[in-house]
C-alpha positions, -999 to +999 in steps of 0.1 A: +044+665+228+045+692+200+080+681+191+071+644+188+040+653+167+061+674+143+088+648+141+063+619+132+043+643+111+074+651+090+077+615+076+054+598+052+028+575+069+034+548+045+072+550+051+067+548+089+044+517+086+069+499+063+097+507+086+079+497+117+068+463+101+105+455+095+114+467+129+086+445+145+098+415+126+135+420+140+121+427+174+101+395+172+133+376+163+151+392+192+124+384+216+125+348+205+163+347+208+171+364+239+155+339+263+174+311+244+209+327+255+225+305+280+240+320+309+221+352+310+205+363+343+172+380+346+183+415+348+205+410+317+176+397+298+154+426+308+182+451+297+183+433+264+146+434+260+146+472+269+174+479+244+155+458+217+123+476+223+141+512+222+158+501+190+125+489+175+110+524+183+139+543+168+147+521+138+125+543+113+147+573+120+179+554+115+165+540+082+157+576+072+192+586+077+203+558+054+176+565+027+185+602+026+223+595+024+216+570-004+193+594-022+219+623-019+247+601-031+229+582-059+201+606-068+170+588-082+189+562-101+179+526-105+197+494-112+193+473-142+191+436-131+206+410-153+191+378-140+176+362-110+209+363-092+213+400-092+178+404-078+187+379-051+219+398-043+200+430-043+174+419-017+201+401+003+220+435+007+186+453+015+181+428+044+216+430+056+214+469+057+181+469+075+195+444+101+226+466+107+204+498+108+181+481+134+212+470+156+228+505+156+194+525+157+202+539+191+232+556+177+219+566+142+184+575+150+193+609+167+208+620+134+175+613+117+154+632+145+178+660+143+174+663+104+136+660+107+136+688+134+158+711+112+139+705+081+106+713+100+120+743+116+132+759+085+099+751+067+079+766+095+101+797+096+083+828+084+093+841+050+104+878+050 
């Protein structure tokens, strides 16, 4: 329990809320889409619901990996938008990245949890 508390405590609360709102929207879409799949049996739908729920829980940590990599590679730079089309492209890319991260959260999120654990462990280590 201490491990879970330290992992969730290491992430900004607003960041978690924002990520879980995105995750809940994608989970709602999956809950709507899974029963509409023709030919799926009951146990297959249950497995897909379980996968989607686990993915929704882990999504903020996968998003953390993406955000940390992006910040490390690009720094604190911003883009200058030239017109409404550039803004539309930017938001379309953001949506696409979030969807890809959501679908692969089970594979990416352990890296985010490991990163938070290592960051907390080094911050909690006594200074000699």
